[in-house]
C-alpha positions as CSV (number, residue, x, y, z in Angstrom):
1,M,13.0,-16.8,7.8
2,N,14.4,-19.8,9.6
3,P,13.3,-23.3,8.8
4,T,11.1,-23.7,11.9
5,T,9.1,-20.5,11.3
6,S,8.8,-21.3,7.6
7,R,7.5,-24.8,8.3
8,N,5.0,-23.6,10.9
9,L,3.7,-20.8,8.6
10,L,3.3,-23.3,5.8
11,I,1.3,-25.7,8.0
12,I,-1.0,-23.0,9.3
13,L,-1.6,-21.6,5.8
14,T,-2.2,-25.1,4.3
15,A,-4.7,-25.9,7.0
16,F,-6.5,-22.7,6.4
17,G,-6.5,-23.4,2.6
18,I,-7.9,-26.9,3.1
19,V,-10.7,-25.6,5.4
20,T,-11.5,-22.9,2.8
21,A,-11.5,-25.4,0.0
22,I,-13.8,-27.8,1.9
23,L,-16.3,-25.1,2.7
24,S,-16.3,-23.5,-0.8
25,E,-15.4,-26.5,-3.0
26,L,-12.9,-24.1,-4.5
27,W,-9.5,-25.9,-4.4
28,V,-7.8,-22.8,-5.9
29,A,-7.6,-21.7,-2.2
30,L,-4.6,-24.0,-1.7
31,P,-2.3,-22.5,-4.4
32,C,-3.5,-19.1,-3.1
33,V,-2.2,-19.7,0.4
34,W,1.0,-21.4,-0.8
35,T,1.6,-18.2,-2.8
36,L,1.4,-16.1,0.3
37,W,3.9,-18.5,2.0
38,I,6.3,-18.1,-0.9
39,V,6.1,-14.3,-0.6
40,W,7.0,-14.3,3.1
41,R,9.6,-17.0,2.7
42,L,11.5,-14.9,0.2
43,L,11.1,-11.4,1.7
44,L,11.1,-11.8,5.5
45,E,14.8,-11.3,6.3
46,R,16.5,-13.1,9.1
47,Q,18.3,-10.1,10.3
48,S,16.4,-6.8,10.0
49,Y,15.2,-3.7,11.8
50,G,12.1,-1.9,11.0
51,P,8.8,-3.3,9.8
52,P,8.4,-6.2,7.3
53,V,6.7,-3.6,5.0
54,I,7.7,-5.2,1.7
55,P,6.2,-8.7,2.3
56,L,3.2,-7.0,3.9
57,A,2.7,-4.7,0.9
58,I,2.8,-7.6,-1.5
59,S,0.4,-9.5,0.8
60,F,-2.0,-6.7,0.4
61,Q,-1.8,-7.3,-3.4
62,W,-2.5,-11.0,-2.6
63,L,-5.5,-10.0,-0.6
64,Q,-7.0,-8.0,-3.5
65,L,-6.4,-11.0,-5.8
66,T,-7.9,-13.8,-3.6
67,F,-10.2,-12.2,-1.1
68,G,-13.4,-13.3,-2.8
69,V,-12.5,-17.0,-2.5
70,F,-12.2,-16.9,1.2
71,Y,-15.1,-14.5,1.7
72,Y,-17.4,-16.9,-0.2
73,A,-16.1,-19.9,1.7
74,F,-17.0,-18.4,5.1
75,T,-20.2,-16.4,4.2
76,G,-21.7,-18.3,1.2
77,I,-22.2,-14.9,-0.5
78,E,-20.9,-14.7,-4.1
79,P,-19.1,-11.4,-4.9
80,M,-19.6,-9.8,-8.3
81,A,-16.4,-11.3,-9.8
82,M,-17.9,-14.8,-9.5
83,Q,-20.4,-13.9,-12.2
84,V,-17.5,-14.6,-14.7
85,D,-14.7,-17.0,-14.9
86,Y,-12.3,-15.5,-12.4
87,H,-9.9,-18.4,-12.1
88,P,-7.5,-17.4,-15.0
89,M,-6.9,-14.0,-13.3
90,I,-6.2,-15.6,-10.0
91,Y,-3.7,-18.0,-11.6
92,L,-2.0,-15.1,-13.3
93,G,-1.7,-13.3,-10.0
94,I,-0.5,-16.2,-7.9
95,V,2.3,-16.7,-10.4
96,S,3.1,-13.0,-10.8
97,L,3.4,-12.2,-7.1
98,P,6.1,-14.8,-6.4
99,I,7.9,-13.6,-9.5
100,L,7.9,-10.0,-8.2
101,S,9.1,-11.3,-4.8
102,L,11.9,-13.3,-6.3
103,G,13.0,-10.3,-8.3
104,I,13.2,-8.2,-5.1
105,F,15.0,-11.0,-3.3
106,M,17.6,-11.3,-6.1
107,G,17.9,-7.5,-6.5
108,K,18.9,-7.1,-2.9
109,R,21.6,-9.8,-3.3
110,L,23.0,-8.4,-6.5
111,F,23.8,-5.2,-4.6
112,P,23.9,-6.2,-1.0
113,A,23.3,-3.7,1.8
114,P,26.1,-3.1,4.3
115,P,26.7,-5.8,7.0
116,F,23.9,-5.9,9.5
117,V,24.4,-3.6,12.4
118,A,22.0,-3.6,15.4
119,E,19.7,-0.6,15.4
120,H,21.0,0.8,18.7
121,A,24.5,0.9,17.2
122,R,23.3,3.2,14.4
123,P,22.7,7.0,14.8
124,L,19.2,8.3,14.9
125,L,18.2,11.6,13.4
126,F,14.7,12.5,14.8
127,S,13.5,13.1,18.3
128,M,10.0,12.1,19.3
129,N,9.1,15.8,19.7
130,F,10.2,16.4,16.1
131,L,8.2,13.5,14.9
132,F,5.1,14.6,16.8
133,F,5.2,18.2,15.6
134,I,6.1,17.5,12.0
135,N,3.2,15.0,11.8
136,L,0.9,17.5,13.4
137,F,1.9,20.3,11.0
138,L,1.5,18.0,7.9
139,L,-1.9,16.8,9.2
140,I,-3.3,20.3,9.8
141,F,-2.0,21.8,6.6
142,K,-2.6,18.7,4.4
143,D,-5.2,20.3,2.1
144,Q,-3.2,23.5,1.6
145,I,0.0,21.6,0.7
146,L,-1.8,19.3,-1.7
147,T,-3.6,22.2,-3.3
148,L,-0.3,24.0,-3.7
149,A,1.1,20.9,-5.4
150,W,-1.7,20.7,-8.0
151,N,-1.4,24.4,-8.6
152,I,2.2,24.0,-9.7
153,P,2.0,21.3,-12.4
154,L,5.7,21.2,-13.1
155,F,6.5,20.2,-9.6
156,S,3.3,18.6,-8.4
157,Q,4.7,15.1,-8.2
158,A,7.8,16.3,-6.4
159,I,5.8,18.1,-3.7
160,I,3.4,15.1,-3.3
161,A,6.4,12.7,-3.1
162,I,8.1,14.8,-0.4
163,Y,4.8,15.3,1.5
164,N,4.3,11.5,1.6
165,I,7.4,11.0,3.7
166,K,4.8,11.8,6.4
167,T,3.9,8.1,6.1
168,G,7.3,7.2,7.4
169,F,7.3,9.9,10.0
170,L,3.9,8.8,11.4
171,Y,5.2,5.2,11.5
172,L,8.2,6.2,13.5
173,L,6.1,8.2,15.9
174,L,3.6,5.3,16.5
175,R,6.6,2.9,16.8
176,E,8.3,5.0,19.5
177,L,5.0,5.5,21.4
178,S,4.3,1.7,21.3
179,R,7.8,1.0,22.7
180,R,7.1,3.3,25.6
181,E,3.6,1.8,26.0
182,K,1.9,5.2,25.6
183,N,-1.4,3.7,24.4
184,G,-3.5,6.8,25.3
185,Y,-1.3,9.0,23.0
186,I,-1.5,6.4,20.3
187,L,-5.3,6.3,20.4
188,V,-5.6,10.1,20.1
189,I,-3.1,10.3,17.2
190,L,-4.9,7.5,15.4
191,A,-8.3,9.1,15.9
192,A,-7.1,12.4,14.5
193,E,-5.4,10.8,11.5
194,V,-8.3,8.6,10.6
195,L,-10.8,11.4,11.0
196,V,-8.8,13.8,8.8
197,G,-8.2,11.0,6.3
198,F,-11.9,10.3,6.2
199,M,-12.6,13.9,5.3
200,G,-10.5,13.6,2.1
201,Y,-11.6,12.7,-1.4
202,F,-9.8,9.3,-1.3
203,A,-9.5,6.7,1.4
204,D,-6.5,8.2,3.2
205,W,-7.9,7.0,6.5
206,R,-6.4,3.6,5.7
207,I,-2.8,4.8,6.0
208,P,-2.6,5.4,9.8
209,I,-4.5,2.1,10.5
210,I,-2.0,0.2,8.3
211,L,0.9,1.8,9.9
212,Y,-0.2,0.8,13.4
213,F,-0.8,-2.7,12.1
214,L,2.8,-2.6,10.9
215,V,4.0,-1.4,14.3
216,A,2.2,-4.3,16.1
217,L,3.4,-6.8,13.5
218,E,7.0,-5.7,13.8
219,M,6.8,-6.0,17.6
220,F,5.1,-9.4,17.3
221,L,8.0,-10.7,15.2
222,S,10.6,-9.3,17.5
223,T,12.4,-11.4,20.1
224,E,12.4,-8.3,22.4
225,Y,8.6,-8.7,22.9
226,S,8.3,-12.5,23.2
227,R,6.3,-12.1,26.4
228,N,3.7,-9.9,24.8
229,K,2.8,-12.2,21.9
230,L,-0.8,-12.7,23.0
231,R,-1.4,-9.0,23.5
232,L,0.2,-8.1,20.2
233,G,-1.8,-10.8,18.4
234,F,-5.0,-9.3,19.8
235,Q,-3.9,-5.8,18.7
236,I,-3.3,-7.1,15.2
237,L,-6.7,-8.8,15.1
238,S,-8.5,-5.7,16.5
239,V,-6.9,-3.4,14.0
240,T,-8.0,-5.7,11.1
241,V,-11.6,-5.8,12.3
242,F,-11.6,-2.1,12.9
243,A,-10.3,-1.4,9.4
244,F,-13.0,-3.6,7.8
245,M,-15.7,-1.8,9.8
246,I,-14.5,1.6,8.8
247,G,-14.2,0.3,5.2
248,I,-17.9,-0.6,5.2
249,L,-18.8,2.9,6.5
250,W,-16.6,4.5,3.8
251,S,-18.1,2.4,1.1
252,G,-21.5,3.6,2.1
253,L,-20.6,7.3,2.4
254,K,-18.0,8.0,-0.3
255,G,-20.5,8.7,-3.1
256,D,-22.4,11.3,-1.2
257,W,-19.2,12.6,0.5
258,R,-17.4,13.1,-2.9
259,Y,-20.5,14.9,-4.3
260,Y,-20.4,17.2,-1.3
261,L,-16.7,18.0,-1.8
262,E,-17.2,18.6,-5.5
263,N,-20.3,20.7,-5.4
264,E,-21.2,21.9,-1.9
265,Y,-18.0,22.3,0.1
266,I,-16.9,25.8,0.9
267,A,-13.2,26.1,1.6
268,D,-13.7,28.7,4.3
269,S,-15.7,26.3,6.4
270,G,-12.6,24.1,6.9
271,Y,-12.6,21.0,9.0
272,V,-15.6,22.2,11.1
273,G,-17.8,22.3,8.0
274,K,-16.6,18.9,6.9
275,A,-17.2,17.4,10.3
276,T,-20.7,18.7,10.4
277,K,-21.6,17.3,7.0
278,L,-19.9,14.0,7.8
279,T,-21.9,13.6,11.0
280,E,-25.1,14.1,9.0
281,L,-24.1,11.5,6.4
282,I,-23.2,9.0,9.1
283,E,-26.5,9.5,10.9
284,A,-28.5,9.0,7.6
285,W,-26.4,5.9,6.7
286,N,-27.0,4.4,10.2
287,K,-30.8,4.7,9.9
288,D,-31.1,2.8,6.6
289,E,-30.5,-0.9,6.9
290,S,-30.6,-1.6,3.2
291,V,-27.8,1.0,2.6
292,R,-25.7,-0.6,5.3
293,E,-26.0,-4.0,3.7
294,Q,-25.1,-2.5,0.3
295,S,-22.1,-0.9,1.8
296,H,-20.9,-4.3,2.9
297,T,-21.3,-5.7,-0.6
298,D,-19.6,-2.7,-2.2
299,L,-16.6,-3.1,0.1
300,V,-16.2,-6.8,-0.8
301,D,-16.4,-6.0,-4.5
302,R,-14.0,-3.1,-4.1
303,I,-11.4,-5.3,-2.4
304,W,-11.8,-8.2,-4.8
305,D,-11.9,-6.0,-7.9
306,I,-11.0,-8.6,-10.6
307,Y,-14.3,-8.6,-12.6
308,Y,-13.1,-6.5,-15.5
309,S,-9.7,-8.2,-15.4
310,S,-11.3,-11.6,-15.8
311,L,-13.4,-10.4,-18.8
312,T,-10.2,-9.0,-20.4
313,I,-8.4,-12.4,-20.1
314,E,-11.5,-14.0,-21.8
315,R,-11.2,-11.6,-24.8
316,V,-7.4,-11.5,-25.2
317,P,-6.2,-13.0,-27.5
318,K,-9.5,-14.6,-28.7
319,V,-11.1,-11.3,-29.7
320,I,-8.3,-8.8,-29.4
321,P,-4.6,-9.8,-30.1
322,H,-1.8,-9.2,-27.7
323,S,-0.3,-5.7,-28.0
324,D,3.3,-6.8,-28.2
325,G,4.7,-4.5,-25.6
326,E,2.7,-1.4,-26.5
327,L,1.4,-0.7,-23.0
328,I,4.7,-1.1,-21.2
329,G,6.5,0.8,-24.0
330,D,4.1,3.8,-23.5
331,A,4.7,3.7,-19.8
332,I,8.5,3.8,-20.2
333,R,8.3,6.6,-22.7
334,H,6.1,8.6,-20.4
335,I,8.4,8.4,-17.4
336,L,11.4,9.3,-19.6
337,M,9.8,12.6,-20.3
338,P,9.5,14.4,-16.8
339,R,7.1,17.2,-16.8
340,F,9.6,19.8,-15.6
341,L,11.6,19.1,-18.8
342,F,8.6,18.6,-21.0
343,P,5.9,21.0,-19.6
344,D,3.6,20.4,-22.6
345,K,3.4,16.6,-22.0
346,S,-0.2,15.5,-22.1
347,A,-1.8,14.2,-19.0
348,L,-2.4,10.5,-18.5
349,P,-5.7,9.4,-20.0
350,S,-8.2,7.6,-17.9
351,E,-7.5,3.9,-17.5
352,S,-11.2,3.4,-18.1
353,F,-10.5,3.6,-21.9
354,K,-8.2,0.5,-21.6
355,V,-10.9,-1.3,-19.6
356,R,-13.5,-0.5,-22.2
357,K,-11.3,-1.7,-25.1
358,Y,-10.1,-5.0,-23.6
359,S,-13.0,-6.0,-21.4
360,G,-15.7,-5.0,-23.8
361,V,-17.7,-3.2,-21.1
362,M,-18.6,0.5,-21.3
363,V,-17.4,1.4,-17.8
364,A,-17.6,4.8,-16.1
365,G,-14.8,7.3,-16.6
366,G,-13.4,9.2,-19.5
367,Y,-12.2,12.7,-20.4
368,D,-14.8,14.6,-18.3
369,N,-15.3,12.1,-15.5
370,A,-13.1,11.8,-12.4
371,T,-13.9,8.1,-12.1
372,N,-11.1,5.8,-13.1
373,I,-11.5,2.1,-13.5
374,A,-8.1,0.5,-12.8
375,F,-6.2,-1.6,-15.3
376,G,-3.4,-3.2,-13.3
377,Y,0.2,-4.0,-14.1
378,I,-0.3,-7.8,-14.1
379,L,-3.1,-7.4,-16.6
380,E,-1.1,-5.0,-18.8
381,S,1.7,-7.5,-18.9
382,Y,-0.6,-10.2,-20.0
383,V,-2.2,-8.0,-22.7
384,D,1.3,-7.1,-23.9
385,Y,3.0,-10.5,-23.9
386,G,0.7,-13.2,-22.8
387,V,1.8,-16.3,-20.9
388,P,4.6,-16.9,-19.9
389,L,6.4,-13.7,-21.0
390,L,4.2,-11.6,-18.8
391,G,6.5,-12.5,-15.9
392,L,9.6,-11.0,-17.5
393,P,8.8,-7.2,-16.9
394,I,7.5,-8.1,-13.4
395,F,10.7,-9.9,-12.5
396,L,12.9,-7.1,-13.9
397,F,10.9,-4.5,-11.9
398,G,11.4,-6.6,-8.8
399,I,15.1,-6.6,-9.3
400,L,15.1,-2.8,-9.8
401,V,13.2,-2.4,-6.5
402,G,15.6,-4.7,-4.6
403,L,18.6,-2.9,-6.0
404,S,17.2,0.5,-5.1
405,L,16.3,-0.5,-1.6
406,S,19.8,-1.9,-1.0
407,L,21.2,1.4,-2.4
408,I,19.1,3.3,0.1
409,S,20.6,1.3,2.9
410,R,24.1,2.3,1.8
411,L,23.3,6.0,1.2
412,I,21.3,6.7,4.3
413,R,23.3,6.7,7.5
414,H,20.5,7.3,10.0
415,V,18.4,4.2,10.7
416,D,15.1,6.2,11.3
417,M,15.5,8.1,8.1
418,E,16.1,4.8,6.2
419,I,13.0,3.2,7.7
420,A,10.9,6.3,6.9
421,I,11.9,6.1,3.2
422,L,11.6,2.4,3.1
423,I,8.0,2.5,4.3
424,T,7.0,5.5,2.1
425,I,8.3,3.9,-1.2
426,S,7.5,0.3,-0.5
427,W,3.9,0.7,0.7
428,Q,2.9,3.4,-1.9
429,V,4.4,1.5,-4.8
430,L,4.0,-2.2,-4.0
431,S,0.7,-2.5,-2.2
432,R,-1.8,-2.1,-5.1
433,I,-2.5,-4.8,-7.6
434,E,-4.6,-2.5,-9.7
435,I,-1.9,0.1,-10.3
436,S,-0.8,0.4,-14.0
437,W,2.8,0.3,-15.2
438,V,2.9,3.9,-16.0
439,K,1.8,4.9,-12.5
440,M,3.9,2.3,-10.7
441,L,7.1,3.2,-12.5
442,G,6.4,6.9,-12.4
443,Q,5.7,6.9,-8.6
444,F,8.7,4.6,-7.9
445,F,11.3,6.8,-9.7
446,T,9.8,10.1,-8.6
447,W,9.5,9.1,-4.9
448,L,12.8,7.4,-4.9
449,F,14.6,10.5,-6.1
450,Y,12.8,13.1,-4.1
451,T,12.6,11.2,-0.8
452,V,16.3,10.5,-0.9
453,L,16.9,14.1,-1.7
454,A,14.7,15.2,1.1
455,S,16.6,12.9,3.5
456,Y,19.9,14.5,2.6
457,L,18.4,18.0,3.1
458,L,17.0,17.0,6.5
459,T,20.3,15.4,7.6
460,Y,22.2,18.6,6.6
461,L,19.6,20.7,8.5
462,F,19.9,18.7,11.7
463,R,23.7,18.7,11.5
464,A,23.7,22.4,11.0
465,T,21.5,22.9,14.1
466,G,23.3,20.5,16.4
467,G,21.4,17.3,15.6
468,N,19.5,15.2,18.1
469,K,22.0,14.2,20.8
470,S,19.7,12.3,23.1
471,R,18.5,9.8,20.6
472,R,22.0,9.2,19.2
473,R,22.8,7.5,22.5
474,G,20.2,4.8,21.7
475,K,17.5,5.4,24.2
476,G,14.5,3.1,24.3
477,K,14.2,-0.6,23.4
478,V,15.8,-2.1,20.4
479,I,13.7,-4.1,17.9
480,E,15.5,-6.6,15.9
481,I,13.6,-9.2,13.9
482,R,15.2,-12.6,14.2
483,Q,13.1,-15.3,12.6
C-alpha cells in the first residue's frame, strides 16, 4: 500500500471512528478502526494479482470482534454482549489481529515468493468452460460428496478439503464473467449457489456472496478499472446490504430448517422437497412481525458473539488459573495424530465444555447435542498464557501462514490454480475469530497438503490431455493491483 492510499484510508477510518465514538460515547471505536488500518497496511501488497483475500479474511474477524460497537452507535440498540464488560475482549482482539497480520507479513518475507510477474505473462490452466462445468457438478452433487466424506472417517477431512477447492473455482468463474461484463450469467450463478447453500445445514450461502464481494473489491483496487470505481463501489455496497438481509432471513429460519433436516427430510425428495419446505418456512416467517424482529436481533448477536468470551476473561485468572499451555498443547498433539494413521483417535469434544468451564455458564451442547458454542483461538491463547504471552502463538502461526503461502507461489506454476488455493486456504482458515486452535491448525495443515496435492494432479491431467491452449495466450483483461 503506497503512502497516499495509506494516509487516505487512515483519515477515512479515523473520521468514521470519531463519528461512532460521538454517537455512542464509546471511544474504544477509535482503536478499533486503527486496528483495521494496520491490518490492511501490512497485508495489502503493492504488486499483486488475485484478490486481497488475506486482509479481507482478517477484516471479517475484526467485524466479529467490533460489530456491536458500531451497531449500537447507529441504532441505539444494545446487543447481548453489552450486558457484561466486553471491553477486555475487544482490547485482546485489537491487539491480536495486528500481531497475526505482522506474523503473516514477516513470514512472506522470510521466504519471499518469486519476483512479481504480470498475470498475463503466466500460464493459465483452466478454461471458462471447465470452471463452469466443474462448479455445476460440485454444486449438484454437493450432498452426495459430503455424505461420502463422512461415511469414510479415515479420509473425511481429505475429501472435504479437496471439495472445498470449489471455493477457488467459483471465484475464478465469477472473476472471468465480471471481466467480460456477463452480469446476467453472474446473477444466475449466484442465485443457484445461494439457494443451494441456503438448503444446507450450515450457512454455506455466505460463500458465493463473499466471493462476488471479493471480485468487486479486486476490480475496485485495480488500475485497469479506474473508470468504473463508482459502479464497483455501488456493487460492493449492494452485496453488503444483500448479505445482511439474507442473514436476517437465515437467522429466523435456521432453527426450524435444521429441525426439518434432522427429523423430517427424506433423501429421495432431493432439492424439490427442500425447496417446497423452505418456501413454507419463508412464508410463515414473513407473516410474523415479532419473529422478523427477533431474527434481526439474533443476527446481530451471532455476528458479535463475544458474550461468553467476556465472561471468561472476567473469571480467568481470578476464579480459574491460566492453563499454562494446556489448550494449545492438546491442539498440537491432536494434529500430530492424523486419523488415517491413528484410526482409533477420539473425536473432538464439543467446545461447549470449555465455555461452561471458563465462563461459568451452562451453555447448550455436549456429547449428545449437535450445538457447539465456539471458544476461539484468541481466547484459548489468553486462558493458556494471559497477557502479554498470548500474542506469541498467534504471531508464530502468522509466520507459518506467510511462509506457506509464499511456498505455494513457488510450487504452483499456473496463476489461476495459485489463486484458487490461496482463496480456499486463506478464507476458510483466517476468517473466523471463534475458531479454536485445534480446528484452525488442523484445517490449515489438512487443506494445505490436499489442495496442493490436488493442484499437481489437475496440472498433470491437463498436460496429459493437451492443456488449455486458448487461455495460455492470455485472453481477457489483466488485473494487477497497484496501490
